[in-house]
VEXFISE-961791 format. One line per 10 residues: their letters; for each residue x, z, y of C-alpha. Coordinates in Angstrom, 3 decimals, always signed. Example, Ala and Ser with C-alpha at 12.3 -4.5 7.8 and 13.67 -1.06 7.14 Angstrom:
as> +12.300 +7.800 -4.500 | +13.670 +7.140 -1.060
// end
This chain:
mgwtikhdsp> +8.070 -25.318 -60.513 | +6.149 -22.348 -61.827 | +8.079 -18.920 -62.481 | +7.844 -16.606 -65.811 | +8.848 -13.788 -66.750 | +11.512 -13.219 -69.724 | +12.718 -10.249 -71.206 | +16.516 -10.588 -72.829 | +16.742 -10.333 -76.512 | +18.445 -7.398 -78.166
aqsapsartq> +21.267 -9.336 -78.961 | +21.948 -9.805 -75.356 | +20.955 -6.909 -74.039 | +22.921 -4.522 -76.366 | +26.128 -3.327 -75.691 | +29.494 -4.804 -77.005 | +31.093 -2.993 -79.641 | +34.255 -1.810 -77.535 | +31.902 +0.099 -75.334 | +29.967 +1.461 -77.865
npqktlphst> +30.243 +5.345 -79.094 | +32.807 +5.631 -81.673 | +30.922 +8.144 -82.954 | +27.775 +5.947 -83.363 | +29.496 +3.453 -85.489 | +30.433 +5.384 -87.852 | +28.916 +5.989 -91.264 | +26.831 +9.054 -91.789 | +27.210 +9.612 -94.912 | +31.213 +10.481 -95.124
piapkeekkk> +32.026 +13.612 -93.516 | +34.553 +14.050 -91.035 | +37.042 +17.240 -90.177 | +37.251 +18.295 -86.777 | +40.689 +17.854 -86.484 | +40.959 +14.380 -87.275 | +37.461 +13.445 -85.285 | +39.461 +14.856 -82.698 | +42.648 +12.419 -83.032 | +40.456 +9.638 -83.457
kqkqlgakas> +38.699 +9.780 -80.371 | +41.835 +10.158 -78.081 | +43.164 +7.079 -79.784 | +39.898 +5.158 -79.282 | +40.569 +6.348 -75.190 | +43.359 +5.201 -75.194 | +42.857 +1.830 -76.474 | +40.181 +1.249 -74.067 | +42.454 +1.821 -70.834 | +45.254 +0.066 -72.182
maaknqqtqk> +42.624 -2.808 -72.941 | +41.097 -2.572 -69.061 | +44.379 -2.638 -67.311 | +45.696 -5.821 -69.327 | +41.959 -7.596 -68.718 | +42.507 -6.364 -64.719 | +45.630 -7.996 -64.559 | +45.136 -11.373 -66.428 | +41.362 -12.309 -64.980 | +41.425 -13.435 -61.443
pkkrkqsssa> +38.352 -12.327 -59.231 | +35.837 -15.290 -59.134 | +34.249 -16.258 -55.993 | +30.183 -16.166 -56.388 | +28.812 -19.729 -55.948 | +25.263 -20.043 -53.939 | +23.412 -23.075 -55.711 | +19.867 -24.207 -54.492 | +18.481 -24.093 -57.987 | +18.958 -20.626 -59.703
kvepdssksk> +20.427 -20.695 -63.220 | +20.658 -17.759 -65.145 | +23.674 -17.296 -67.619 | +22.367 -15.421 -70.864 | +25.344 -13.440 -70.786 | +26.060 -12.459 -67.534 | +23.710 -9.460 -67.218 | +23.503 -6.561 -69.762 | +20.226 -5.439 -67.892 | +16.895 -4.850 -69.854
kpkliasdps> +15.456 -5.359 -66.329 | +12.959 -8.330 -66.344 | +14.139 -11.322 -64.737 | +12.515 -14.076 -63.217 | +13.620 -17.764 -64.880 | +12.203 -21.066 -63.814 | +10.390 -22.497 -66.436 | +10.383 -26.215 -67.656 | +6.959 -27.824 -67.394 | +7.422 -30.177 -69.915
knasnkpskk> +8.082 -27.375 -72.660 | +5.279 -24.880 -71.556 | +2.848 -28.360 -71.403 | +1.202 -26.900 -74.860 | +0.750 -23.378 -73.838 | -1.717 -21.878 -71.725 | -0.869 -21.388 -67.728 | +0.584 -18.247 -67.180 | -0.827 -15.938 -64.588 | +1.498 -16.546 -60.951
pfkehpnhsk> +2.398 -13.486 -59.009 | +2.195 -15.394 -55.491 | -0.514 -17.806 -54.203 | +0.641 -21.211 -53.279 | -0.166 -22.540 -49.851 | -0.265 -26.179 -49.904 | +0.563 -26.511 -46.627 | +2.954 -23.637 -46.415 | +6.551 -24.505 -44.807 | +8.248 -22.744 -47.615
fkksesgnvn> +6.775 -25.347 -50.117 | +6.909 -28.208 -48.108 | +10.193 -28.005 -46.345 | +11.462 -31.336 -46.926 | +8.217 -32.914 -45.828 | +8.000 -31.335 -42.967 | +11.299 -31.771 -42.011 | +10.834 -35.151 -42.305 | +8.291 -35.504 -40.100 | +9.723 -33.571 -37.041
kelskrerrl> +12.441 -35.840 -37.396 | +10.508 -38.992 -37.273 | +8.521 -37.640 -33.906 | +9.813 -38.276 -30.829 | +10.018 -35.420 -27.940 | +6.715 -36.753 -26.289 | +5.125 -36.938 -29.336 | +5.625 -33.470 -30.215 | +4.306 -32.331 -26.987 | +1.313 -34.172 -27.415
qakelaeark> +0.800 -32.715 -30.517 | +1.489 -29.234 -29.320 | -0.956 -29.684 -26.614 | -3.879 -30.930 -29.112 | -2.890 -27.827 -30.870 | -3.614 -25.383 -28.317 | -6.558 -27.345 -27.241 | -8.213 -26.821 -30.497 | -7.397 -23.528 -30.694 | -9.108 -22.926 -27.010
kkrkpyynle> -12.199 -24.825 -28.077 | -12.620 -22.450 -31.259 | -11.769 -19.095 -29.316 | -13.763 -19.959 -25.889 | -17.309 -21.506 -26.510 | -17.858 -22.950 -23.034 | -14.509 -24.661 -23.002 | -15.855 -28.302 -22.185 | -18.387 -27.098 -19.833 | -15.077 -25.572 -17.863
qelaslwekm> -13.183 -28.813 -18.138 | -16.439 -30.623 -16.522 | -16.890 -27.883 -13.767 | -12.900 -27.933 -13.075 | -13.297 -31.739 -12.470 | -16.055 -31.196 -10.080 | -14.383 -28.298 -8.081 | -10.986 -30.505 -7.530 | -13.453 -32.647 -5.486 | -15.725 -29.934 -4.104
rrrniakedr> -13.262 -27.984 -2.456 | -11.307 -30.677 -0.470 | -11.439 -30.221 +3.301 | -12.254 -33.727 +4.054 | -15.060 -34.506 +1.925 | -18.604 -35.102 +3.374 | -21.639 -32.750 +3.575 | -23.628 -34.752 +1.417 | -20.952 -35.587 -1.133 | -19.974 -32.270 -1.588
sklitealqk> -23.989 -30.466 -1.845 | -24.674 -32.952 -4.533 | -21.270 -31.997 -6.258 | -22.730 -28.573 -5.880 | -25.860 -29.384 -7.138 | -24.718 -31.078 -10.235 | -22.468 -28.489 -10.715 | -24.815 -25.568 -10.656 | -27.185 -27.517 -13.060 | -24.375 -27.106 -15.506
mkgkipeiag> -24.114 -23.793 -14.999 | -28.002 -22.249 -15.187 | -28.694 -20.212 -17.728 | -25.102 -19.605 -18.800 | -23.631 -17.930 -15.529 | -23.423 -14.464 -16.367 | -21.443 -15.458 -19.498 | -18.803 -18.111 -17.642 | -18.536 -15.698 -14.241 | -15.583 -13.782 -15.960
shvssrvlqt> -13.679 -17.135 -17.136 | -10.730 -17.800 -14.060 | -12.003 -21.353 -13.897 | -15.564 -20.910 -13.745 | -15.731 -17.985 -11.204 | -13.823 -20.072 -8.507 | -16.037 -22.552 -9.278 | -19.087 -20.421 -8.569 | -17.180 -19.051 -5.184 | -17.286 -22.515 -3.748
cvkycsqter> -20.689 -23.162 -4.775 | -21.772 -19.917 -3.151 | -20.009 -20.223 -0.305 | -21.161 -23.818 +0.388 | -25.023 -23.934 -0.915 | -27.987 -23.762 +0.063 | -29.782 -20.585 +0.428 | -32.374 -21.409 -2.037 | -29.633 -22.022 -4.387 | -27.562 -19.139 -3.713
davfaelrph> -30.850 -16.814 -4.316 | -31.196 -18.412 -7.589 | -27.432 -17.743 -8.698 | -27.888 -13.951 -7.187 | -31.147 -13.450 -9.441 | -29.052 -14.566 -12.432 | -26.071 -12.129 -11.618 | -27.962 -9.220 -10.685 | -28.849 -7.520 -13.931 | -25.338 -8.255 -14.971
lltlasntya> -23.446 -6.844 -11.611 | -22.077 -3.655 -13.158 | -20.464 -5.254 -15.978 | -19.081 -8.200 -13.643 | -18.075 -5.624 -11.081 | -15.102 -4.606 -13.541 | -13.907 -7.901 -14.732 | -10.218 -8.993 -13.284 | -11.899 -12.368 -12.252 | -15.706 -11.847 -11.630
vhlvkkmldt> -15.245 -9.371 -8.881 | -14.068 -11.763 -6.419 | -17.815 -13.472 -7.157 | -19.179 -10.287 -6.729 | -17.744 -9.975 -3.515 | -18.653 -13.158 -2.440 | -22.352 -12.600 -3.256 | -22.453 -9.349 -0.921 | -21.346 -11.229 +1.757 | -23.507 -13.923 +1.602
asktqlsgvi> -26.420 -11.386 +0.803 | -29.188 -10.643 +2.938 | -30.338 -7.118 +3.971 | -33.198 -6.989 +1.051 | -30.552 -8.107 -1.651 | -27.651 -5.911 -0.384 | -30.091 -2.247 -0.458 | -30.993 -3.846 -3.943 | -27.381 -3.800 -5.029 | -26.642 -0.455 -3.618
sslrghvasl> -29.766 +0.889 -5.477 | -28.581 -0.542 -8.542 | -25.318 +1.298 -8.166 | -26.804 +4.510 -7.930 | -25.387 +6.527 -10.999 | -22.331 +4.471 -11.290 | -19.998 +5.325 -8.076 | -17.950 +8.027 -9.656 | -17.118 +5.916 -12.880 | -16.469 +2.935 -10.875
lrhmvgsvvi> -14.196 +4.330 -8.261 | -12.177 +5.028 -10.475 | -11.682 +1.421 -12.180 | -9.172 -0.253 -10.660 | -11.190 -3.210 -10.190 | -14.700 -1.809 -10.203 | -13.612 +0.327 -6.888 | -13.039 -3.032 -4.819 | -16.388 -4.094 -5.256 | -17.865 -0.023 -4.517
ehayqlanat> -15.284 -0.191 -1.422 | -16.865 -3.364 -0.150 | -20.128 -2.541 -0.537 | -19.571 +0.941 +1.664 | -17.771 -1.783 +4.175 | -20.995 -3.722 +4.657 | -23.695 -0.876 +4.198 | -25.421 +1.065 +7.260 | -25.128 +4.608 +7.695 | -27.697 +5.325 +5.467
qkqellmely> -26.651 +3.556 +2.896 | -23.100 +4.733 +2.932 | -24.579 +8.249 +2.947 | -26.093 +7.472 -0.168 | -23.060 +6.291 -1.667 | -21.308 +9.411 -0.773 | -23.717 +11.733 -1.752 | -23.250 +10.838 -5.154 | -19.697 +11.942 -5.274 | -20.323 +15.361 -3.790
stelqlfrgl> -22.782 +17.469 -6.231 | -24.669 +16.628 -9.611 | -27.776 +17.736 -7.841 | -27.288 +14.917 -5.172 | -26.651 +12.533 -7.778 | -29.580 +13.026 -9.859 | -32.426 +13.740 -7.124 | -32.609 +10.698 -4.852 | -34.931 +12.619 -2.409 | -32.235 +15.235 -1.832
asikesrlid> -29.793 +12.186 -0.759 | -31.338 +11.323 +1.897 | -30.667 +13.460 +4.621 | -29.498 +12.999 +8.102 | -26.575 +15.553 +7.834 | -23.626 +13.707 +7.203 | -20.708 +16.372 +7.360 | -20.560 +18.248 +3.693 | -20.517 +21.800 +5.067 | -24.084 +20.652 +6.890
viskldlqks> -25.147 +19.429 +3.807 | -24.318 +22.731 +1.509 | -25.973 +24.640 +4.064 | -29.061 +22.499 +4.530 | -29.940 +22.379 +0.611 | -28.540 +25.656 +0.072 | -25.862 +24.102 -2.712 | -23.338 +26.595 -4.676 | -20.052 +25.733 -2.940 | -18.287 +26.524 -6.356
svlrhmssvi> -20.559 +24.221 -8.021 | -19.664 +21.327 -5.239 | -15.998 +22.058 -5.443 | -15.972 +21.439 -9.259 | -17.806 +18.420 -9.043 | -15.350 +16.884 -6.329 | -12.581 +17.961 -8.189 | -13.522 +16.239 -11.125 | -13.875 +12.771 -9.315 | -11.448 +13.224 -7.142
qpilekgivd> -8.378 +13.963 -9.900 | -8.745 +10.884 -11.884 | -8.465 +9.176 -8.586 | -5.103 +10.193 -7.527 | -3.735 +10.304 -10.964 | -4.567 +6.305 -11.423 | -3.093 +6.030 -7.604 | -6.453 +4.586 -6.566 | -6.332 +5.516 -2.785 | -6.330 +2.577 -0.405
hsmvhkvlie> -9.963 +2.496 +0.128 | -12.041 +4.027 +2.801 | -14.493 +5.640 +1.000 | -11.770 +7.863 -1.067 | -10.516 +8.926 +2.186 | -13.748 +10.169 +3.483 | -14.147 +12.096 +0.301 | -10.740 +13.353 +0.586 | -11.567 +14.626 +4.514 | -14.789 +16.659 +3.005
ylsiadktsa> -12.971 +17.868 +0.378 | -10.283 +19.638 +2.168 | -12.794 +20.591 +4.814 | -14.252 +23.077 +1.830 | -11.684 +23.595 -0.379 | -10.071 +26.921 -1.011 | -6.353 +27.616 -0.124 | -5.257 +26.898 -3.631 | -6.688 +23.255 -3.982 | -5.918 +22.219 -0.418
adiiqqlsgp> -2.531 +23.190 -1.172 | -2.614 +21.157 -4.136 | -4.208 +17.759 -2.770 | -1.762 +17.742 -0.030 | +1.398 +18.104 -2.603 | -0.255 +15.214 -5.209 | -0.780 +12.578 -1.627 | +2.930 +13.821 -0.392 | +5.096 +11.130 -0.806 | +4.673 +7.413 -1.224
llvrmihtrd> +1.431 +7.228 -1.831 | +0.298 +8.723 +1.294 | +1.410 +5.098 +2.873 | -1.301 +3.431 +1.500 | -3.898 +5.514 +2.994 | -2.992 +5.701 +6.426 | -4.364 +2.268 +7.484 | -8.029 +3.839 +8.206 | -9.065 +6.532 +10.248 | -10.146 +9.343 +7.856
gskigmlcvk> -6.582 +8.353 +6.223 | -4.430 +8.970 +9.166 | -6.163 +12.285 +9.249 | -5.375 +13.058 +5.651 | -1.835 +12.166 +6.552 | -1.698 +14.358 +9.528 | -3.055 +17.233 +7.743 | -0.425 +16.818 +5.055 | +2.197 +16.230 +7.939 | +1.154 +19.919 +9.525
hgsakerkki> +0.307 +21.952 +6.233 | +2.542 +20.322 +4.295 | +6.178 +22.396 +3.797 | +9.606 +21.198 +4.571 | +10.088 +19.176 +1.224 | +6.706 +17.321 +1.370 | +7.282 +16.542 +5.070 | +10.825 +15.221 +3.512 | +9.048 +13.418 +0.937 | +6.169 +11.751 +3.158
ikgmkghisk> +8.748 +10.323 +5.481 | +11.251 +9.000 +2.890 | +8.315 +7.286 +1.231 | +7.825 +5.296 +4.997 | +11.282 +4.179 +4.904 | +11.232 +0.458 +5.158 | +7.568 +0.552 +6.770 | +7.984 +1.964 +9.884 | +7.810 -1.099 +12.023 | +4.433 -1.861 +10.240
iahdqcgcmv> +3.006 +1.787 +10.224 | +3.853 +1.707 +14.229 | +2.022 -1.505 +14.788 | -1.053 -0.381 +12.978 | -3.848 +1.434 +15.241 | -4.194 +4.490 +12.816 | -1.118 +4.584 +11.147 | +1.266 +4.914 +14.631 | -0.981 +8.627 +14.856 | +0.786 +9.868 +12.146
licilsmvdd> +4.111 +8.873 +13.144 | +3.122 +10.711 +16.572 | +2.432 +13.365 +14.401 | +5.843 +13.610 +12.847 | +7.654 +12.976 +15.784 | +5.375 +16.084 +17.208 | +6.128 +18.609 +14.537 | +8.519 +17.899 +12.057 | +11.762 +20.216 +13.240 | +13.898 +18.007 +10.844
tklvtkvvir> +15.353 +15.789 +13.491 | +18.290 +14.661 +11.870 | +16.006 +12.860 +8.971 | +13.504 +11.736 +11.571 | +16.135 +9.854 +13.328 | +17.572 +8.686 +10.334 | +14.218 +6.927 +9.207 | +11.859 +6.723 +11.753 | +14.328 +5.898 +15.085 | +16.495 +3.407 +13.739
elqatlkeiv> +13.724 +1.388 +12.296 | +12.229 +1.618 +15.448 | +15.489 +0.970 +17.376 | +15.507 -2.604 +15.148 | +12.277 -3.695 +16.731 | +12.151 -2.187 +19.929 | +11.182 -5.101 +22.039 | +8.197 -5.979 +19.958 | +7.298 -2.389 +19.846 | +7.380 -2.215 +23.283
ldksgrrlll> +4.843 -4.780 +23.928 | +2.270 -3.871 +21.510 | -0.746 -1.916 +21.808 | -0.435 +0.258 +19.097 | +3.074 +0.836 +18.771 | +4.225 +1.776 +22.420 | +2.138 +5.232 +21.979 | +5.041 +6.478 +20.226 | +7.596 +5.674 +22.884 | +4.955 +7.270 +25.471
qllhpncsry> +4.519 +10.381 +23.473 | +8.360 +10.857 +23.484 | +8.643 +10.260 +27.020 | +5.242 +12.159 +28.341 | +3.828 +13.989 +25.182 | -0.260 +14.714 +24.821 | -0.996 +12.660 +27.987 | -4.686 +11.774 +28.319 | -3.846 +8.667 +29.650 | -1.937 +7.064 +26.602
lnpddlasln> -4.237 +8.958 +23.700 | -7.914 +9.252 +24.155 | -10.209 +12.426 +23.342 | -10.166 +11.331 +19.830 | -6.533 +11.173 +19.088 | -5.553 +14.086 +20.745 | -8.212 +16.079 +18.836 | -6.997 +14.666 +15.449 | -3.413 +15.860 +16.615 | -5.320 +19.535 +16.566
lsvpslsaks> -6.977 +18.906 +13.345 | -6.376 +21.193 +10.617 | -7.823 +22.515 +7.207 | -9.552 +25.783 +7.473 | -8.365 +27.415 +4.361 | -4.793 +26.912 +5.245 | -4.843 +27.707 +8.714 | -6.368 +31.279 +8.585 | -4.242 +33.832 +10.425 | -3.595 +37.420 +10.127
esevnsdekn> -4.495 +39.954 +12.971 | -0.667 +40.160 +14.392 | -0.447 +36.233 +14.739 | -3.900 +35.776 +16.540 | -2.736 +38.757 +18.458 | +0.294 +37.125 +19.350 | -1.326 +33.693 +20.120 | -3.887 +35.308 +22.491 | -0.725 +36.754 +24.108 | +1.279 +33.337 +24.481
srdeessdea> -1.831 +31.908 +25.816 | -2.276 +34.360 +28.696 | +1.174 +34.217 +29.560 | +0.453 +30.118 +29.533 | -2.543 +30.535 +31.937 | -0.261 +32.552 +34.019 | +2.276 +29.856 +34.504 | -0.171 +27.323 +35.133 | -1.630 +29.348 +38.216 | +1.846 +30.028 +39.413
arsdpdvtat> +2.361 +26.058 +38.880 | -1.004 +25.396 +40.836 | -0.117 +27.472 +43.936 | +3.181 +25.520 +44.301 | +2.929 +23.054 +46.983 | +5.845 +20.439 +46.013 | +4.099 +20.064 +42.586 | +3.585 +16.291 +42.667 | +0.443 +14.359 +42.039 | +1.876 +12.565 +38.734
esgksgtpae> +2.322 +16.048 +37.363 | -0.891 +17.627 +38.618 | -2.413 +14.804 +36.820 | -1.014 +14.906 +33.621 | -4.119 +15.816 +31.804 | -7.699 +17.601 +32.934 | -7.790 +20.548 +30.558 | -5.042 +23.259 +29.789 | -4.790 +22.324 +26.234 | -3.593 +18.952 +26.740
nlylaeggkk> +0.047 +20.288 +28.068 | +0.955 +22.946 +24.911 | +2.146 +21.865 +22.293 | -0.681 +20.799 +19.872 | +1.010 +21.285 +16.844 | +1.286 +24.420 +14.827 | +3.316 +22.710 +12.225 | +6.828 +23.140 +14.106 | +8.781 +26.450 +14.889 | +11.384 +24.141 +17.085
dpslrrrell> +11.188 +24.287 +20.771 | +9.282 +20.856 +21.416 | +11.368 +20.057 +24.771 | +14.808 +20.137 +22.717 | +13.071 +18.368 +19.886 | +12.048 +15.650 +22.171 | +15.379 +15.333 +23.807 | +17.102 +15.740 +20.125 | +15.094 +12.543 +19.245 | +14.645 +10.506 +22.287
vdgglaenlv> +18.192 +11.122 +24.244 | +20.587 +12.559 +21.540 | +19.419 +9.720 +18.982 | +20.441 +6.940 +21.387 | +16.405 +5.945 +21.545 | +16.110 +6.455 +25.410 | +19.611 +4.466 +26.048 | +18.265 +1.358 +24.333 | +15.114 +1.772 +25.716 | +16.569 +1.457 +29.297
dvcienardm> +18.076 -1.627 +28.428 | +15.539 -3.164 +26.869 | +13.253 -2.555 +30.034 | +15.920 -3.904 +32.233 | +16.043 -7.525 +30.098 | +12.534 -7.607 +29.960 | +11.301 -5.999 +33.112 | +9.278 -9.188 +33.879 | +7.556 -9.224 +30.652 | +6.902 -5.512 +30.385
ltsnfgkdvi> +5.559 -5.624 +34.543 | +2.540 -8.349 +33.778 | +1.924 -6.941 +30.381 | -1.289 -4.681 +29.960 | +0.662 -2.767 +27.113 | +4.151 -2.533 +28.448 | +3.664 -1.654 +31.774 | +3.053 +2.083 +30.701 | +6.323 +2.104 +29.028 | +8.376 +0.549 +31.958
fevamggsdg> +6.830 +3.191 +34.313 | +7.692 +6.226 +31.973 | +11.018 +4.968 +32.075 | +11.509 +4.242 +35.373 | +10.083 +7.321 +36.109 | +12.530 +9.277 +34.103 | +10.292 +10.737 +31.602 | +8.184 +13.987 +31.692 | +9.783 +16.834 +33.005 | +13.036 +14.424 +33.830
ilqpsldekl> +14.173 +14.287 +30.629 | +16.018 +10.812 +30.869 | +17.005 +11.626 +34.223 | +20.504 +13.960 +33.527 | +22.651 +11.426 +31.415 | +21.224 +8.457 +31.969 | +21.042 +8.067 +35.926 | +23.072 +5.227 +36.098 | +21.183 +2.975 +33.872 | +17.951 +4.102 +35.306
nnlheaiael> +19.015 +3.095 +39.082 | +19.835 -0.419 +37.166 | +16.282 -0.580 +36.236 | +15.158 +0.383 +39.728 | +17.242 -2.137 +41.036 | +16.120 -5.371 +38.176 | +12.505 -4.738 +39.306 | +13.576 -5.029 +42.976 | +15.009 -8.221 +42.544 | +11.698 -9.684 +40.831
sakpkseese> +9.519 -8.200 +43.602 | +12.314 -9.819 +46.013 | +12.113 -13.422 +44.995 | +10.301 -15.921 +47.489 | +6.642 -16.458 +47.350 | +6.090 -20.057 +45.973 | +2.608 -21.896 +45.121 | +4.556 -24.498 +43.077 | +6.007 -22.057 +40.876 | +3.956 -21.757 +37.142
eehvlenfhs> +5.130 -17.989 +36.936 | +2.563 -15.613 +38.822 | +5.094 -13.328 +41.325 | +5.163 -9.517 +40.165 | +3.765 -8.488 +43.685 | +0.939 -10.913 +42.772 | +0.218 -10.202 +39.086 | -2.752 -7.425 +38.791 | -0.638 -5.679 +36.420 | +2.504 -5.196 +37.585
srtirklvld> +1.397 -4.778 +41.005 | -0.495 -1.711 +39.939 | +2.275 -0.518 +38.092 | +4.876 -1.004 +41.003 | +2.147 +0.783 +43.294 | +2.583 +3.921 +40.875 | +6.095 +3.994 +41.138 | +6.428 +4.010 +44.759 | +3.764 +6.903 +45.202 | +5.488 +9.042 +42.570
cpafastlwk> +9.194 +7.926 +42.695 | +11.098 +8.080 +46.184 | +14.124 +6.737 +44.807 | +12.381 +3.988 +43.697 | +10.494 +3.426 +46.746 | +13.644 +2.906 +48.431 | +15.299 +0.598 +46.631 | +12.468 -1.926 +46.769 | +11.956 -1.401 +50.165 | +15.877 -2.057 +51.241
kslegkcnlw> +15.977 -5.340 +48.608 | +12.706 -6.833 +48.954 | +10.017 -5.330 +51.467 | +11.586 -4.799 +54.598 | +11.128 -7.049 +57.567 | +8.400 -9.320 +54.595 | +5.524 -6.878 +54.714 | +3.308 -9.409 +56.732 | +3.664 -11.784 +53.719 | +2.523 -9.556 +51.566
aqghsskvvc> -0.195 -8.058 +53.315 | -2.809 -10.291 +51.187 | -4.518 -9.804 +47.907 | -2.840 -7.980 +44.756 | +0.555 -7.717 +46.945 | -1.319 -5.316 +49.539 | -1.819 -2.428 +47.014 | +2.232 -2.021 +47.025 | +2.776 -2.495 +50.878 | -0.112 +0.198 +51.401
aywessdsev> +1.409 +2.548 +48.705 | +4.238 +3.573 +51.217 | +1.881 +4.486 +54.000 | -0.109 +6.535 +51.317 | +3.465 +8.014 +49.957 | +3.457 +11.873 +49.901 | +6.850 +11.899 +50.699 | +7.738 +12.053 +54.122 | +10.789 +10.195 +53.800 | +9.427 +7.011 +52.198
rkmakeelqp> +6.541 +7.273 +55.118 | +8.741 +7.149 +57.690 | +10.952 +4.206 +56.601 | +7.814 +2.006 +56.349 | +5.853 +3.476 +59.445 | +7.265 +0.941 +61.974 | +6.948 -2.126 +60.168 | +3.282 -1.283 +59.201 | +1.608 +0.407 +61.896 | +1.421 -2.773 +63.904
lidggilkip> -0.506 -4.418 +60.591 | -2.458 -1.939 +60.397 | -3.633 -1.885 +64.036 | -4.437 -5.599 +63.879 | -6.338 -5.198 +60.937 | -4.182 -7.500 +58.376 | -3.649 -4.471 +56.258 | -6.392 -2.198 +55.401 | -6.166 +1.038 +54.155 | -8.953 +3.794 +53.429
etkqlaneg> -10.123 +5.890 +56.252 | -9.437 +9.131 +54.273 | -6.020 +8.300 +53.472 | -5.388 +7.569 +56.760 | -6.497 +10.366 +58.129 | -5.033 +12.773 +55.620 | -1.571 +11.319 +56.486 | -2.326 +11.522 +60.514 | -2.804 +15.138 +59.951
// end
């Protein structure tokens, strides 16, 4: 049914006689006096008011009826606006067709409401579901030009990726899939289905087929490196690439390293290529990020110097220009939070080595917080973390520690991440915050940490700080690392440091001249610098900080309990033996002894009870005196701790030295003869002398002569 515009007739639209102005209804020919005209107006107004009141009383309010077919009454509206009325097709048949204001769509639901409703009612749920599926399939076919090919590849992929399939069958399926994809690989590599098929093909195909795929993808690597799905295929291609192919890929990345490193997906490809590259290729990738000149001229990037300072001095580059270029590269990366990659960590370390005070402080401020947790899993990343702790303000240190909340256990088990925690324990003066966040989380997983290669170093740093037995030279050097521009000191500070160093040297000389210094104390470190407090970040006394974290925080008591409960596992472990040794010794400077003497005696007794167990060949467990690790640990305790030596002798070795005079256990028995403590030697001399004379117990001549003298 069409719609036509109809205007109201003048008779319908004209106002009624009651509402018309009375002045207009009077004939203009008869003149009216002003007074009479006034009276007439008043009478007419009164009559109108009375009639309106009567109408309100007599007439009831009518409800508006809503009907499906719109019927327009001729007297219902007095407006002169055009109205839409339904035109009768029989009346307008002879007339010309009127122009429709709206174009009627043949399949529109508004005009086919009743028909579509009936169709939907007739279809079942299953039919409607199938119909929706068919529509979705049709849309996908229009949107994806290779939709049918992807469906075929998906069916092949389901067969070829099975574990129980024969190699011959898999190779046939792979060849078939590669034949179907030939010439279309770059176009379909970005699909989430096709990229998985290609990864499986590259993994299991022959070298010839792999080279063909690589040759087809090579011109499009930069485009595919930024695709969410194709990036996995590119990584797989790099893993399986030959040296020549990898070199070609790295060369093709030249000029695009900075832009890809700023891309969330592309940075993964750059990092993967960086990890697979050799030293020269790594340097080539890094040089592009240092300076514009190194990016443009390839010959300059092929120098042997790896440190940025050496590169600047050799090529005579402007330091300010290098800083500007590196800042333009680094800032977008930090703003986007792409800080997980080791390549970014290397660039940041080099930037901090040449940055001025303001730039370095700005970088440290940006990194201080949860962002740093994602960086400390690499060697350079952990160095950046230590620099942020060392040079950061109290507020920034607080952000770093709070950002680690919930991740302490995972960081402690990481080889590089644990060094940042060691730095925090050694430098941060806010021991309450460190205890609340770090120590509490360590206590929850203390048993796993004491037996872990990396985690134990945290506890050993508190028990025996900066010991060269537990921290290698690189770790000790990283604790001393600093940003040159932020560690510059005034003359007064330099003079005070020189005075302090002279005082410390004199105290060291006094310690060397003291004959009561034990072997353990004299062998703490090979250089005087290791005995000093390495960190510059803290103002609190190091021994006071250790006591607040270790003893006052409750960590020491829990640690002794764990050692008593797991004495055997720790003694026979390659890593746990160091922790139980330091705890049994009472820690460096006897930090545990005043408050935990009773618990330490219980630990000594627990170790002695394990040693007192009878020697049995039938037992599956190796005796602690015959185990390689535990026998060496007990020997060191006998040499350095007279209290433990006395307990062990009385409980397990007295009268039984003949049984333990052979094998690894002989090391423990010989330790009583080699001990520097006269009471320990005197206690065991009567029983050991016959064994030595009879040649059963062999002691080195130098140590035997020293004891006789």
